[in-house]
C-alpha positions as CSV (number, residue, x, y, z in Angstrom):
1,M,0.0,0.0,0.0
2,C,1.2,3.5,-0.8
3,N,1.9,5.7,2.2
4,N,3.1,8.7,0.2
5,S,0.2,11.0,-0.9
6,A,2.5,12.4,-3.6
7,D,2.3,9.0,-5.4
8,V,-1.5,9.3,-5.8
9,Q,-2.4,10.9,-9.1
10,E,-5.5,13.1,-9.1
11,F,-8.3,12.1,-11.4
12,S,-9.5,15.0,-13.5
13,I,-13.1,15.6,-14.7
14,F,-14.2,18.3,-17.1
15,L,-17.8,19.3,-16.5
16,S,-19.6,21.1,-19.4
17,H,-22.6,23.2,-18.6
18,I,-24.4,26.3,-19.7
19,T,-24.5,29.5,-17.5
20,V,-28.0,28.9,-16.1
21,E,-26.7,25.5,-14.8
22,S,-23.8,27.0,-12.9
23,K,-25.3,26.2,-9.5
24,L,-25.9,22.6,-10.4
25,A,-22.4,22.3,-11.9
26,D,-20.9,23.7,-8.7
27,L,-22.9,21.3,-6.5
28,L,-21.6,18.4,-8.6
29,R,-18.0,19.7,-8.3
30,K,-18.3,20.1,-4.5
31,R,-19.9,16.7,-4.0
32,S,-17.4,14.9,-6.2
33,V,-14.4,16.4,-4.4
34,R,-16.0,15.6,-1.1
35,D,-17.1,12.1,-1.9
36,F,-13.8,11.1,-3.5
37,M,-11.9,12.7,-0.5
38,G,-10.1,15.3,-2.6
39,L,-8.6,12.7,-5.1
40,V,-10.6,14.1,-8.0
41,E,-10.3,17.5,-9.6
42,V,-13.4,18.8,-11.3
43,F,-13.0,21.6,-13.8
44,V,-16.1,23.9,-14.0
45,S,-15.6,26.9,-16.3
46,S,-18.0,29.1,-14.2
47,D,-16.1,28.4,-11.0
48,R,-13.4,30.9,-9.9
49,L,-11.4,28.0,-8.5
50,S,-11.1,26.4,-11.9
51,I,-10.2,29.6,-13.7
52,P,-8.3,32.0,-11.4
53,A,-8.8,35.8,-12.0
54,G,-6.3,37.2,-14.4
55,T,-5.8,34.0,-16.5
56,K,-6.8,33.5,-20.1
57,W,-10.1,31.8,-20.1
58,L,-9.8,29.9,-23.3
59,D,-6.3,28.7,-22.4
60,E,-7.6,27.3,-19.1
61,V,-10.6,25.6,-20.8
62,I,-8.3,23.9,-23.4
63,G,-5.8,22.9,-20.8
64,A,-8.5,21.4,-18.7
65,L,-9.9,19.5,-21.7
66,R,-6.4,18.1,-22.3
67,R,-5.9,17.0,-18.6
68,A,-9.4,15.4,-18.3
69,H,-9.7,11.7,-17.7
70,L,-13.5,12.0,-17.9
71,H,-15.8,14.5,-19.5
72,L,-19.3,15.0,-18.1
73,I,-21.9,17.1,-19.9
74,L,-25.0,18.5,-18.4
75,C,-27.5,17.9,-21.2
76,S,-30.4,20.1,-20.4
77,Q,-32.7,21.1,-23.3
78,G,-31.0,24.5,-23.5
79,A,-27.5,23.0,-23.5
80,T,-27.9,20.7,-26.5
81,T,-28.0,23.5,-29.0
82,R,-25.2,25.6,-27.7
83,P,-22.2,25.8,-29.9
84,W,-19.7,26.0,-27.0
85,I,-21.2,22.8,-25.4
86,Q,-20.9,21.1,-28.8
87,F,-17.2,22.2,-29.1
88,E,-16.4,20.8,-25.6
89,A,-18.3,17.6,-26.4
90,E,-16.4,17.0,-29.6
91,A,-13.0,17.6,-27.9
92,A,-13.1,14.6,-25.6
93,P,-13.6,11.8,-28.2
94,L,-10.8,13.3,-30.3
95,R,-8.5,12.5,-27.3
96,G,-10.1,9.2,-26.5
97,V,-11.5,10.6,-23.2
98,P,-14.6,8.8,-22.0
99,T,-17.7,11.1,-22.2
100,S,-20.8,10.8,-20.2
101,M,-23.9,12.6,-21.4
102,P,-26.8,11.7,-19.1
103,Q,-30.2,11.6,-20.5
104,R,-31.5,15.1,-21.1
105,F,-32.9,16.6,-17.9
106,D,-35.3,19.3,-17.0
107,L,-33.6,21.9,-14.8
108,C,-36.9,23.1,-13.4
109,A,-37.5,19.6,-12.0
110,I,-34.1,19.7,-10.2
111,T,-34.3,23.2,-8.8
112,G,-38.0,23.2,-8.0
113,S,-38.4,26.3,-10.2
114,T,-41.7,26.9,-12.1
115,E,-40.2,29.4,-14.6
């Protein structure tokens, strides 16, 4: 068994979402980090932890896509037609990264919103 935490490689997840799903994406990031005891890094473009102030946004997104071991896509009805989500979704298979696109969901059902 490994006793040196430096020997443990962090698993990296890229989470694609649209702006209105930022709270859900942040919740998934926090729960993943907690549930996997900090052994997983979750990149969420709307999160200030993923893209620090003063850095080039596109460079950070592309770097995270390159580092990702898994790509998760929040497929709400609004997300499926967005060009940026499509760009991110196409990037993963080009690198051979597993992509998980759950069945399309209704954001109102998750948040309890009636809008």
